[in-house]
C-alpha positions in Angstrom: -118.6 6.4 -1.5 -118.7 10.2 -1.2 -116.7 12.9 -3.0 -115.3 15.7 -0.9 -114.2 18.3 -3.5 -111.2 18.4 -5.8 -108.4 20.5 -7.3 -107.1 20.8 -10.9 -103.5 21.6 -11.7 -100.9 21.0 -14.4 -97.6 19.3 -14.1 -94.7 18.6 -16.5 -93.5 15.0 -17.1 -89.7 14.6 -17.9 -89.7 18.1 -19.4 -91.2 16.7 -22.6 -94.9 17.0 -22.0 -97.6 18.6 -20.0 -100.4 16.8 -18.1 -103.4 18.3 -16.6 -104.4 16.5 -13.4 -107.6 16.6 -11.4 -107.8 15.1 -8.0 -111.0 14.4 -5.9 -111.0 13.2 -2.3 -113.3 10.3 -1.8 -114.7 8.8 1.4 -114.8 5.0 1.0 -115.7 2.2 3.3 -112.0 1.4 3.5 -111.1 5.0 4.4 -110.2 8.2 2.5 -109.0 7.9 -1.0 -108.1 10.2 -4.0 -109.5 9.8 -7.5 -107.0 11.2 -9.9 -107.7 12.0 -13.6 -104.8 12.8 -15.9 -105.2 14.5 -19.3 -102.3 14.9 -21.8 -102.2 18.6 -22.5 -98.9 18.6 -24.5 -100.4 19.4 -27.9 -102.7 22.1 -26.5 -99.8 23.7 -24.7 -97.7 23.6 -27.8 -100.5 25.2 -29.8 -100.9 28.0 -27.2 -97.2 28.6 -27.2 -97.1 28.8 -31.0 -99.9 31.3 -30.9 -98.1 33.4 -28.3 -94.9 33.4 -30.4 -96.8 34.4 -33.5 -98.6 37.2 -31.7 -95.3 38.4 -30.3 -93.6 38.3 -33.8 -96.6 40.1 -35.4 -96.5 42.8 -32.7 -92.8 43.3 -33.3 -93.2 43.5 -37.1 -96.0 46.0 -36.8 -94.2 48.1 -34.2 -90.9 48.2 -36.2 -92.4 48.5 -39.8 -91.1 51.4 -41.9 -94.6 51.8 -43.2 -97.7 53.3 -41.6 -100.0 50.6 -40.3 -103.5 51.2 -38.9 -106.4 49.0 -37.8 -109.9 50.4 -37.9 -113.4 49.0 -37.3 -114.8 48.7 -40.9 -118.4 49.6 -39.8 -117.6 52.7 -37.7 -114.2 53.8 -39.1 -112.8 54.1 -35.6 -109.1 53.4 -35.1 -108.4 50.3 -33.0 -104.6 50.4 -33.4 -101.9 52.5 -35.0 -98.2 51.7 -35.1 -95.2 53.8 -34.2 -94.5 54.9 -37.8 -98.1 56.3 -37.9 -97.3 58.4 -34.8 -93.9 59.5 -36.3 -95.3 60.5 -39.7 -98.5 62.1 -38.6 -97.5 63.5 -35.2 -100.6 62.0 -33.6 -100.0 59.6 -30.6 -102.0 56.4 -30.4 -103.9 57.9 -27.5 -104.9 60.8 -29.7 -106.5 58.5 -32.4 -107.7 55.2 -30.9 -111.5 55.4 -30.6 -111.8 58.2 -33.1 -112.2 58.3 -36.9 -109.9 59.5 -39.6 -112.7 61.9 -40.7 -112.8 63.5 -37.2 -109.1 64.0 -37.3 -108.9 65.0 -41.0 -106.2 62.4 -41.8 -107.3 61.9 -45.4 -106.8 65.3 -47.2 -109.6 64.3 -49.6 -112.4 62.4 -47.7 -113.7 61.1 -51.0 -110.4 59.2 -51.4 -111.3 57.3 -48.2 -114.8 56.6 -49.4 -113.4 55.3 -52.7 -110.8 53.2 -50.9 -113.4 51.6 -48.5 -115.7 51.0 -51.4 -113.0 49.0 -53.2 -112.3 47.1 -50.0 -116.0 46.1 -49.7 -116.1 45.1 -53.3 -112.8 43.3 -53.8 -111.6 42.6 -50.3 -108.3 44.4 -50.8 -106.6 47.4 -52.5 -103.0 47.8 -53.6 -100.9 51.0 -53.8 -103.6 53.6 -54.2 -102.1 57.1 -54.3 -103.6 59.6 -51.9 -102.6 62.3 -49.4 -102.7 62.4 -45.6 -102.6 65.4 -43.4 -100.3 65.5 -40.4 -101.2 67.0 -37.1 -99.0 70.0 -38.0 -101.0 70.5 -41.2 -98.2 69.2 -43.5 -99.4 67.1 -46.5 -98.0 63.6 -46.8 -98.1 61.9 -50.2 -99.0 58.3 -49.6 -99.4 55.0 -51.4 -102.0 53.0 -49.4 -102.9 49.3 -49.5 -105.6 47.6 -47.4 -107.5 44.4 -46.7 -110.4 43.4 -44.6 -110.5 40.6 -42.1 -112.8 39.3 -39.4 -111.9 39.1 -35.7 -114.3 38.3 -32.9 -117.1 38.5 -35.4 -116.3 42.1 -36.4 -115.0 43.3 -39.7 -111.8 45.3 -39.5 -109.7 47.1 -42.1 -106.0 47.1 -42.0 -104.2 49.8 -43.9 -100.5 49.8 -44.9 -99.3 53.2 -46.1 -96.0 54.3 -47.5 -94.9 57.9 -47.4 -93.7 58.8 -50.9 -93.4 62.6 -50.2 -89.7 62.6 -50.8 -89.8 60.7 -54.0 -92.7 62.8 -55.2 -90.7 65.9 -54.6 -87.8 64.5 -56.5 -90.1 63.6 -59.4 -91.5 67.1 -59.5 -88.0 68.6 -59.4 -86.9 66.4 -62.3 -90.0 67.4 -64.3 -89.3 71.1 -63.6 -85.7 70.7 -64.8 -86.8 68.9 -68.0 -89.6 71.4 -68.7 -87.3 74.5 -68.3 -84.0 73.1 -69.7 -82.6 75.2 -72.6 -81.1 72.1 -74.2 -83.0 69.2 -75.8 -83.3 66.1 -73.5 -84.7 62.7 -74.5 -84.7 59.2 -73.0 -85.1 56.1 -75.1 -85.7 52.4 -74.2 -85.4 49.7 -76.8 -84.7 52.4 -79.4 -88.0 54.2 -78.7 -88.6 57.5 -77.0 -90.1 57.2 -73.5 -89.5 60.9 -72.5 -88.7 64.1 -74.4 -88.6 67.7 -73.1 -90.2 70.7 -74.8 -86.8 72.0 -76.2 -86.1 68.6 -77.8 -89.5 68.6 -79.5 -89.0 72.2 -80.7 -85.6 71.3 -82.2 -87.1 68.5 -84.3 -90.4 70.2 -84.9 -92.7 67.7 -83.2 -95.8 68.6 -81.2 -95.7 68.2 -77.4 -95.8 64.6 -76.4 -95.9 63.3 -80.0 -92.5 61.7 -79.9 -93.2 59.4 -76.9 -93.5 55.8 -78.2 -91.9 56.6 -81.6 -88.8 54.9 -82.9 -85.6 57.0 -82.6 -85.3 56.7 -86.4 -88.0 59.4 -86.9 -85.5 62.1 -85.9 
């Protein structure tokens, strides 16, 4: 009996499963014959389909996220991926940054913030809502809250960063503080009958030093 080569192919059975079949032509004393081997590939195919669906969903979530998302090589700091919000917020395209580092581009306004951030990642594995500032391609400063975590892919350590632009809320906070500081009337905010905020004029009216009323019971005035 002599084998004369073979082919491998997959076929569906009743639309409910997938079978991988291998056929080999044999020369036998009784004439040519085919040796066929069938392997049920249904579970493997389901697992591959599930992975593809998960990858597609993850890609969609990253692409449409309202936050800045970046993926960098932890060892070199080089960008491997950035999402659309990164491009929109910073003005850099993915082609501008992939393969380069944030230090080369000057993304972090204070490079020591990035060093501190990466140090925390190496020590704890993740960071939550660290305030910092990014610099856009135009030179504009973006106030950010950044979170990050490390993970291993293809035996390499990567860092994924999620950043939220809080520039608008920061401007609003500064405006509120300016109004409170310069108001000609006394303004105070209490919670559970204790002062949580007082402006300079309120403190002057009641003769208290700056900041001394915060935490005090409202009864003191």
